[in-house]
C-alpha positions, 0 to 999 in steps of 0.5 A: 443418525447424523453425527460422529462415531468416535472409536477411541482406537477400538475395533468393531468386528462383523460376526454376521455373514453377508451384511453391511456393518453400517448402512448410511442413507441421506445423513452426515456421519464422521467415523473418527479413530476406529477400526472397522473389521469386516472379518472377511464376511461382510462390508464395513460401510454402505453409503447411499441417498445423498449421504456425506461420510468422512472417515478420519484416523481410522482403519477399514479392513478385511471387507468382503462384498458378501452376497453382492459383487462390488465394493469390498470395503466401502460401497458408495452411490449418489453420495460423498465419501472422504478418507482423511489419514485413513487406511483401507486394507485386505478387502475383497470384491468377490463375484457372487456365487451362482451369478451369470458369468457376465457379473464381475467383481469391482472395487476391492476397497471402494466401489463408487457410482455417481459419487464423490470420493476424496482421499487425502492426508496420508490415506492408504489403500493397501492389499485389496483385490478382486476374487473369482471373477474378471472385474476392474479396480483392485483398489477403487472402481469409480463409474457413472460420472463420479469424481475421485480426488486423491492427494498425499496418499499411498496405494500398494499391493492392490491387484485384480483377479488375473492377467487374462485379457478379459477386464482385469484393468486398473490394479489400483484405480479404475475409472470409466463412464464419465468419471473425473480423476485427479491425483497429486503428491501420491505414490502407487506401488504396483502389484500383479496380477493385472491385465492393463494399467497396474496403477490406473486404467481409464475408459471414457473418463478424464484424468489429471495426475501431478507429482505422483510416483509409480513404482513398477518392480518385479512384475514378472508376467504382468502387463500394462 
């Protein structure tokens, strides 16, 4: 399918556990004015194989990695994703039960692998987190030569699993492995818990941040 899904403000809600609501491979799709509710049992959007996806004037909420461990709201690999005046909220990357202790949950809202991710025009990443494992990127985790561009957006209430010095980096955004990060005219309201980088953590990555506000209040026993 290539085209636009116009929701007229209606909600689509998952009722089957451990599946993706939408799996988009190699096509160009726009979601407009729709609420995608993962109901805490599955991921709203999975994007792969060179797809180009835009989500505008919409909300993605209550996403869950299901039987995987990365990307509670959106998983994007080798593709492009744009959020325009869109919110991802209350989504979780959860360590898959029964997996090795080295398997980590990453990207409560978005997990990007060799992908291009753009947030703009008052988009929001709110109250997303990692559960049951020491991963990175409570909001966004981008890796493997990805490109992340953030402008005129808000990150608030995103956090990792724990304060423990075992990953738990990048409460809002974590980038590594050749990824490039550009942030401008945005706001990060930092929440605990995290180990390092309550807003942004970078490993073997490059970044440029301009005209952006970081609010760090009442963190208690958190670090970074």
